[in-house]
C-alpha positions, 0 to 999 in steps of 0.5 A: 828176680822174685821167686817163682810161685810153686804150683800146688800139688805138682811135685815137679813144677820146677823140673818142668820149668827147667826143661822149658828154660833149656828149650830156648837154648836147644839144650836137653836136660833129659828129654825135649819138652813135651805138653799134653793136657786132658779134660778130667772134670770133677769141678763145678763150673762157675755160676752163669752171669747175665750181662746186658752187652757182650762188652760187659762179659769181656770186662767182667774181671771177677767173671773171667777169674772164676771161669779160669780157676774152674777151667784149670781145676778141670784140666789134667796137665801131663808131661811139661805142661803147666797150668796158666791163664792170660787176660784177654781183651783180644788180639788188638788191645795193644792199639787200645792201649795207644787210644783206639776203641775196640768192638767186641764179638762172642769170641774176639775183638777188633779195633776201629782204624782212626789214624786218618792223617799222618799228622796224628802219629805224634799224638799216638801215646800210651797213657796209664790211665787209658781205660783199656789199660786200666781194665787190663790191670783189673783182669790181671789182678783178678787172675792173680788172686784167683790163680794163687798156687793154681795157674800162672797168669800170662802176658796178654797178646800184644801185636805191635810193628806191622800189625799195629800199623795195619790197625791204625790205618786199616790193612788195605790203606797200609798196603797203599802207604807202603808204596805212596807214604814209605817215610810215613810208614817208617815213622809210624813203625817207630812210634809203635815199636818204642810204645810197645817196649813201655808197655811190654816192660810194665806188663812184665813187671806187674807179673814178675813182681807177683811171682809169675813164671813168663808165659802167654797164649803161645804155650811155653812157661819159662823163668826167662822173659820171652815173648812172641814177635809176630807180623800177621800183616806180612802175608800181604807183602813182598820179602823185599818189603817185609825185609825193609820195613818190618824186619828191623823193628822185629830184630829190636823185639828179639834183642830186648828179650831173654828169649823169642818164639816167632809166630808165623802165620799161614802159607803166605807168610812162609816167603820170610822164613829165611829172614827171620832164620837169619835174626841171631837173637830169635830162639824159635819158630812156631809155624801155624799152617792154618786150617785146610793146609795139612798137619804138623807131619806134612810140613817137616821141611819147614821144621828141618829148615828151622833146625838147620838154621840153629833155631828151635821149633814148637810143634802142635801135633797129634799122638799119631804123628809122634813117631813121624816127628821123632824120625825126621827131627833132631830132639834138640830145641823141640817143643811139642804140644801133643793132642790125643792124649786123654789119661796119665797112662797114655802120657807116661807111655808117651814120655818113655818113648820120647826119652829114647829120642834122645839116646 
Protein backbone atom coordinates (compact mmCIF):
# COMPACT_ATOMS: atom_id res chain seq x y z
CA UNK A 1 0.00 0.00 0.00
CA UNK A 2 1.13 3.55 -0.74
CA UNK A 3 2.44 5.45 2.27
CA UNK A 4 -0.19 7.65 3.90
CA UNK A 5 0.24 11.39 3.35
CA UNK A 6 1.35 13.18 6.55
CA UNK A 7 -0.64 16.15 7.84
CA UNK A 8 1.67 19.15 8.11
CA UNK A 9 1.92 20.73 11.55
CA UNK A 10 0.23 17.78 13.27
CA UNK A 11 2.97 15.85 15.05
CA UNK A 12 0.70 13.04 16.23
CA UNK A 13 -1.24 12.38 13.02
CA UNK A 14 0.07 8.79 12.88
CA UNK A 15 -1.03 8.13 16.46
CA UNK A 16 -4.49 9.49 15.66
CA UNK A 17 -4.70 7.11 12.70
CA UNK A 18 -3.51 4.22 14.84
CA UNK A 19 -6.25 4.79 17.43
CA UNK A 20 -8.87 4.80 14.68
CA UNK A 21 -7.43 1.64 13.16
CA UNK A 22 -7.74 0.01 16.58
CA UNK A 23 -11.37 1.14 16.91
CA UNK A 24 -12.45 -1.30 14.19
CA UNK A 25 -11.01 -4.18 16.22
CA UNK A 26 -12.54 -2.87 19.47
CA UNK A 27 -9.02 -2.49 20.81
CA UNK A 28 -7.56 0.41 22.77
CA UNK A 29 -4.03 1.70 22.39
CA UNK A 30 -4.26 4.13 25.29
CA UNK A 31 -7.83 5.45 25.20
CA UNK A 32 -10.96 5.34 22.99
CA UNK A 33 -11.20 7.56 19.92
CA UNK A 34 -12.39 11.09 20.76
CA UNK A 35 -12.75 13.56 17.88
CA UNK A 36 -13.28 17.24 18.66
CA UNK A 37 -13.20 20.27 16.38
CA UNK A 38 -13.86 23.97 16.76
CA UNK A 39 -13.76 27.09 14.65
CA UNK A 40 -10.52 29.00 15.06
CA UNK A 41 -10.63 31.48 12.17
CA UNK A 42 -7.67 33.52 11.07
CA UNK A 43 -7.78 32.60 7.40
CA UNK A 44 -9.74 34.52 4.80
CA UNK A 45 -12.58 32.85 2.97
CA UNK A 46 -12.08 32.42 -0.78
CA UNK A 47 -13.35 35.15 -3.01
CA UNK A 48 -17.03 34.85 -3.85
CA UNK A 49 -18.00 33.46 -7.24
CA UNK A 50 -21.03 34.21 -9.38
CA UNK A 51 -22.97 31.38 -10.98
CA UNK A 52 -25.77 31.33 -13.50
CA UNK A 53 -27.39 28.30 -11.88
CA UNK A 54 -27.15 26.24 -8.69
CA UNK A 55 -25.86 23.34 -10.79
CA UNK A 56 -22.90 25.44 -11.90
CA UNK A 57 -21.95 26.07 -8.28
CA UNK A 58 -22.01 22.35 -7.48
CA UNK A 59 -19.88 21.63 -10.55
CA UNK A 60 -17.18 24.25 -9.87
CA UNK A 61 -14.27 22.02 -8.87
CA UNK A 62 -11.88 24.93 -8.33
CA UNK A 63 -14.39 26.71 -6.11
CA UNK A 64 -15.11 23.56 -4.09
CA UNK A 65 -11.41 22.98 -3.50
CA UNK A 66 -10.82 26.58 -2.42
CA UNK A 67 -13.73 26.38 0.02
CA UNK A 68 -12.40 23.08 1.43
CA UNK A 69 -8.92 24.44 2.02
CA UNK A 70 -10.25 27.57 3.74
CA UNK A 71 -12.63 25.56 5.91
CA UNK A 72 -9.86 23.21 7.06
CA UNK A 73 -7.44 26.08 7.80
CA UNK A 74 -10.09 27.76 9.93
CA UNK A 75 -10.78 24.63 12.00
CA UNK A 76 -8.92 23.38 15.09
CA UNK A 77 -8.62 19.58 15.31
CA UNK A 78 -8.39 18.15 18.83
CA UNK A 79 -7.99 14.65 20.19
CA UNK A 80 -8.16 12.19 17.31
CA UNK A 81 -9.84 14.47 14.79
CA UNK A 82 -8.09 14.51 11.42
CA UNK A 83 -8.84 16.99 8.62
CA UNK A 84 -10.76 15.54 5.68
CA UNK A 85 -13.08 16.71 2.92
CA UNK A 86 -15.34 14.68 0.63
CA UNK A 87 -16.14 15.48 -3.02
CA UNK A 88 -19.91 15.68 -3.14
CA UNK A 89 -22.65 15.79 -5.75
CA UNK A 90 -25.39 14.63 -3.38
CA UNK A 91 -26.57 11.34 -1.82
CA UNK A 92 -27.84 9.78 -5.06
CA UNK A 93 -24.70 10.31 -7.12
CA UNK A 94 -24.19 6.53 -7.37
CA UNK A 95 -27.38 6.36 -9.44
CA UNK A 96 -26.11 9.25 -11.53
CA UNK A 97 -22.96 7.23 -12.27
CA UNK A 98 -25.32 4.55 -13.63
CA UNK A 99 -27.18 6.86 -16.00
CA UNK A 100 -29.72 8.81 -13.97
CA UNK A 101 -29.99 12.60 -13.96
CA UNK A 102 -29.58 14.79 -10.89
CA UNK A 103 -31.45 17.94 -9.93
CA UNK A 104 -29.70 20.33 -7.58
CA UNK A 105 -30.93 22.42 -4.67
CA UNK A 106 -28.98 24.76 -2.41
CA UNK A 107 -27.80 22.04 -0.04
CA UNK A 108 -28.56 18.70 -1.66
CA UNK A 109 -29.43 16.99 -4.92
CA UNK A 110 -31.82 14.24 -5.92
CA UNK A 111 -32.13 11.85 -8.84
CA UNK A 112 -35.05 11.53 -11.24
CA UNK A 113 -36.51 8.02 -11.31
CA UNK A 114 -36.09 6.55 -14.80
CA UNK A 115 -36.52 2.77 -14.54
CA UNK A 116 -40.17 2.52 -15.55
CA UNK A 117 -39.89 -0.86 -17.24
CA UNK A 118 -38.13 -3.92 -15.83
CA UNK A 119 -36.60 -4.60 -19.26
CA UNK A 120 -34.28 -1.67 -18.56
CA UNK A 121 -32.40 -3.43 -15.75
CA UNK A 122 -29.88 -4.98 -18.14
CA UNK A 123 -29.16 -1.57 -19.66
CA UNK A 124 -28.00 -0.13 -16.32
CA UNK A 125 -24.23 0.10 -16.46
CA UNK A 126 -21.23 2.03 -15.18
CA UNK A 127 -19.51 3.99 -17.94
CA UNK A 128 -16.33 5.87 -17.03
CA UNK A 129 -17.26 8.45 -19.64
CA UNK A 130 -20.45 9.21 -17.70
CA UNK A 131 -20.48 13.01 -17.14
CA UNK A 132 -21.16 12.71 -13.42
CA UNK A 133 -18.30 10.25 -12.98
CA UNK A 134 -15.96 12.54 -14.94
CA UNK A 135 -17.06 15.48 -12.79
CA UNK A 136 -16.42 13.44 -9.61
CA UNK A 137 -12.91 12.69 -10.88
CA UNK A 138 -12.39 16.41 -11.54
CA UNK A 139 -13.63 17.33 -8.07
CA UNK A 140 -11.42 14.65 -6.51
CA UNK A 141 -8.33 15.81 -8.38
CA UNK A 142 -8.94 19.45 -7.41
CA UNK A 143 -9.29 18.45 -3.75
CA UNK A 144 -6.17 16.28 -3.89
CA UNK A 145 -4.18 19.25 -5.19
CA UNK A 146 -5.60 21.67 -2.62
CA UNK A 147 -5.26 19.18 0.24
CA UNK A 148 -1.60 18.25 -0.09
CA UNK A 149 -0.33 18.04 3.48
CA UNK A 150 -3.49 19.82 4.67
CA UNK A 151 -6.39 17.33 4.58
CA UNK A 152 -7.38 13.87 3.40
CA UNK A 153 -9.77 13.52 0.48
CA UNK A 154 -12.65 11.19 1.21
CA UNK A 155 -14.81 8.80 -0.77
CA UNK A 156 -18.05 10.37 -1.93
CA UNK A 157 -21.43 9.35 -0.50
CA UNK A 158 -22.50 6.15 -2.27
CA UNK A 159 -25.89 4.54 -1.67
CA UNK A 160 -26.23 1.17 -3.40
CA UNK A 161 -28.65 -1.62 -2.51
CA UNK A 162 -32.17 -0.71 -1.47
CA UNK A 163 -31.58 3.03 -1.70
CA UNK A 164 -30.31 2.75 -5.28
CA UNK A 165 -33.30 0.61 -6.21
CA UNK A 166 -35.67 3.11 -4.61
CA UNK A 167 -34.08 5.92 -6.62
CA UNK A 168 -34.38 4.01 -9.89
CA UNK A 169 -38.02 3.04 -9.31
CA UNK A 170 -39.24 5.76 -6.88
CA UNK A 171 -39.62 4.77 -3.21
CA UNK A 172 -43.41 4.33 -3.31
CA UNK A 173 -43.19 2.21 -6.43
CA UNK A 174 -40.47 0.04 -4.90
CA UNK A 175 -42.78 -0.68 -1.97
CA UNK A 176 -45.34 -2.03 -4.43
CA UNK A 177 -42.66 -3.89 -6.36
CA UNK A 178 -41.64 -5.82 -3.26
CA UNK A 179 -45.15 -7.30 -3.21
CA UNK A 180 -45.97 -7.46 -6.91
CA UNK A 181 -42.58 -8.11 -8.55
CA UNK A 182 -40.22 -9.63 -5.96
CA UNK A 183 -38.11 -11.49 -8.56
CA UNK A 184 -37.55 -8.26 -10.50
CA UNK A 185 -36.52 -6.43 -7.33
CA UNK A 186 -34.00 -9.19 -6.63
CA UNK A 187 -32.66 -8.84 -10.18
CA UNK A 188 -32.29 -5.08 -9.80
CA UNK A 189 -30.58 -5.52 -6.42
CA UNK A 190 -28.06 -7.90 -7.99
CA UNK A 191 -27.34 -5.45 -10.79
CA UNK A 192 -26.75 -2.40 -8.61
CA UNK A 193 -24.69 -4.37 -6.10
CA UNK A 194 -22.32 -5.70 -8.75
CA UNK A 195 -21.91 -2.21 -10.21
CA UNK A 196 -21.37 -0.72 -6.77
CA UNK A 197 -18.34 -2.94 -6.21
CA UNK A 198 -16.90 -1.68 -9.50
CA UNK A 199 -17.53 1.97 -8.61
CA UNK A 200 -16.17 1.60 -5.09
CA UNK A 201 -12.98 -0.14 -6.22
CA UNK A 202 -12.25 2.57 -8.78
CA UNK A 203 -12.96 5.33 -6.28
CA UNK A 204 -10.82 3.88 -3.50
CA UNK A 205 -7.89 3.07 -5.82
CA UNK A 206 -7.72 6.65 -7.05
CA UNK A 207 -7.42 7.94 -3.49
CA UNK A 208 -5.16 5.19 -2.14
CA UNK A 209 -2.73 5.74 -5.02
CA UNK A 210 -2.55 9.38 -3.94
CA UNK A 211 -1.56 8.44 -0.37
CA UNK A 212 -4.93 9.18 1.16
CA UNK A 213 -6.17 7.62 4.37
CA UNK A 214 -9.64 6.11 3.96
CA UNK A 215 -12.47 8.42 4.99
CA UNK A 216 -15.85 9.72 3.93
CA UNK A 217 -18.67 11.83 5.38
CA UNK A 218 -19.11 9.60 8.45
CA UNK A 219 -16.06 10.74 10.43
CA UNK A 220 -13.45 8.00 10.97
CA UNK A 221 -10.12 8.31 9.18
CA UNK A 222 -8.14 5.09 8.90
CA UNK A 223 -5.44 3.17 7.07
CA UNK A 224 -8.00 0.40 6.56
CA UNK A 225 -10.33 0.40 3.58
CA UNK A 226 -13.70 0.93 5.23
CA UNK A 227 -17.07 2.32 4.25
CA UNK A 228 -20.63 2.92 5.40
CA UNK A 229 -23.18 0.28 4.37
CA UNK A 230 -26.68 1.72 4.70
CA UNK A 231 -30.29 1.39 3.64
CA UNK A 232 -32.40 4.42 4.51
CA UNK A 233 -35.29 2.84 2.58
CA UNK A 234 -35.37 0.11 5.24
CA UNK A 235 -37.54 2.22 7.54
CA UNK A 236 -40.39 1.53 5.09
CA UNK A 237 -40.24 -2.28 5.21
CA UNK A 238 -40.74 -5.05 7.74
CA UNK A 239 -37.93 -7.01 9.30
CA UNK A 240 -38.95 -10.02 7.19
CA UNK A 241 -38.71 -8.09 3.92
CA UNK A 242 -35.45 -6.45 4.97
CA UNK A 243 -33.90 -9.82 5.79
CA UNK A 244 -35.10 -11.38 2.53
CA UNK A 245 -34.34 -8.61 0.02
CA UNK A 246 -31.68 -6.33 1.46
CA UNK A 247 -29.66 -8.07 4.17
CA UNK A 248 -27.79 -10.48 1.85
CA UNK A 249 -26.17 -7.72 -0.21
CA UNK A 250 -25.33 -5.75 2.93
CA UNK A 251 -23.45 -8.84 4.09
CA UNK A 252 -21.61 -8.82 0.76
CA UNK A 253 -20.68 -5.17 1.20
CA UNK A 254 -19.25 -5.83 4.66
CA UNK A 255 -17.29 -8.85 3.48
CA UNK A 256 -15.69 -6.83 0.69
CA UNK A 257 -14.26 -4.27 3.14
CA UNK A 258 -11.51 -4.32 5.72
CA UNK A 259 -13.90 -2.53 8.11
CA UNK A 260 -17.50 -1.32 8.04
CA UNK A 261 -19.72 1.13 9.89
CA UNK A 262 -23.46 0.66 9.33
CA UNK A 263 -25.48 3.88 9.13
CA UNK A 264 -28.71 3.09 11.02
CA UNK A 265 -30.98 6.03 10.27
CA UNK A 266 -34.00 6.81 12.41
CA UNK A 267 -36.29 5.00 14.89
CA UNK A 268 -38.12 3.31 12.00
CA UNK A 269 -34.94 1.43 11.12
CA UNK A 270 -34.33 0.12 14.65
CA UNK A 271 -36.43 -2.98 13.92
CA UNK A 272 -33.51 -4.19 11.79
CA UNK A 273 -30.83 -3.81 14.46
CA UNK A 274 -30.76 -7.47 15.48
CA UNK A 275 -30.36 -8.56 11.85
CA UNK A 276 -27.44 -6.17 11.40
CA UNK A 277 -25.75 -7.18 14.63
CA UNK A 278 -25.78 -10.77 13.42
CA UNK A 279 -23.48 -9.93 10.47
CA UNK A 280 -20.07 -11.29 11.56
CA UNK A 281 -18.12 -8.97 9.27
CA UNK A 282 -19.85 -5.77 10.42
CA UNK A 283 -17.55 -3.84 12.75
CA UNK A 284 -19.65 -1.00 14.14
CA UNK A 285 -22.97 0.83 14.17
CA UNK A 286 -23.58 4.54 13.62
CA UNK A 287 -26.99 5.16 15.23
CA UNK A 288 -28.63 8.35 13.97
CA UNK A 289 -31.80 8.88 15.99
CA UNK A 290 -32.72 12.13 14.24
CA UNK A 291 -33.96 15.55 15.24
CA UNK A 292 -36.67 15.51 17.87
CA UNK A 293 -35.67 12.10 19.23
CA UNK A 294 -33.49 13.14 22.13
CA UNK A 295 -29.72 12.98 22.49
CA UNK A 296 -27.10 10.24 22.47
CA UNK A 297 -27.48 9.69 26.24
CA UNK A 298 -31.17 8.91 25.71
CA UNK A 299 -30.27 5.87 23.59
CA UNK A 300 -27.91 4.00 25.88
CA UNK A 301 -29.93 0.81 25.42
CA UNK A 302 -29.10 0.82 21.70
CA UNK A 303 -25.38 1.31 22.31
CA UNK A 304 -25.41 -1.40 24.98
CA UNK A 305 -27.12 -3.82 22.57
CA UNK A 306 -24.42 -3.16 19.99
CA UNK A 307 -21.64 -3.72 22.51
CA UNK A 308 -23.31 -6.90 23.79
CA UNK A 309 -23.23 -8.23 20.22
CA UNK A 310 -19.51 -7.48 19.95
CA UNK A 311 -19.87 -4.40 17.74
CA UNK A 312 -18.32 -0.98 18.05
CA UNK A 313 -20.40 2.18 18.29
CA UNK A 314 -19.96 5.64 16.82
CA UNK A 315 -21.52 8.30 19.04
CA UNK A 316 -22.17 11.99 18.39
CA UNK A 317 -22.65 13.65 21.76
CA UNK A 318 -22.41 16.89 23.65
CA UNK A 319 -19.65 17.59 26.15
CA UNK A 320 -22.19 17.46 29.00
CA UNK A 321 -23.07 13.85 28.08
CA UNK A 322 -19.56 12.46 28.40
CA UNK A 323 -19.80 11.32 32.02
CA UNK A 324 -23.10 9.53 31.37
CA UNK A 325 -21.67 7.69 28.40
CA UNK A 326 -18.53 6.71 30.25
CA UNK A 327 -20.57 5.37 33.14
CA UNK A 328 -22.84 3.29 30.94
CA UNK A 329 -20.60 1.89 28.20
CA UNK A 330 -17.38 -0.04 27.90
CA UNK A 331 -14.56 1.95 26.30
CA UNK A 332 -13.58 -0.76 23.80
CA UNK A 333 -14.91 -0.04 20.32
CA UNK A 334 -16.18 3.46 21.11
CA UNK A 335 -15.68 6.32 18.64
CA UNK A 336 -17.01 9.62 20.02
CA UNK A 337 -17.44 12.91 18.22
CA UNK A 338 -17.84 15.46 21.00
CA UNK A 339 -19.44 18.86 20.42
CA UNK A 340 -19.14 21.85 22.75
CA UNK A 341 -15.33 21.79 22.93
CA UNK A 342 -14.22 25.25 21.88
CA UNK A 343 -10.57 25.47 22.90
CA UNK A 344 -7.45 23.42 23.43
CA UNK A 345 -7.61 23.61 27.22
CA UNK A 346 -11.07 22.06 27.32
CA UNK A 347 -10.01 19.41 24.81
CA UNK A 348 -6.99 18.48 26.93
CA UNK A 349 -9.20 18.13 30.01
CA UNK A 350 -11.54 15.83 28.06
CA UNK A 351 -8.66 13.61 27.01
CA UNK A 352 -7.38 13.37 30.59
CA UNK A 353 -10.84 12.34 31.73
CA UNK A 354 -11.31 9.80 28.92
CA UNK A 355 -7.90 8.27 29.64
CA UNK A 356 -9.25 7.21 33.07
CA UNK A 357 -12.12 5.35 31.36
CA UNK A 358 -9.74 2.56 30.44
CA UNK A 359 -8.31 2.02 33.93
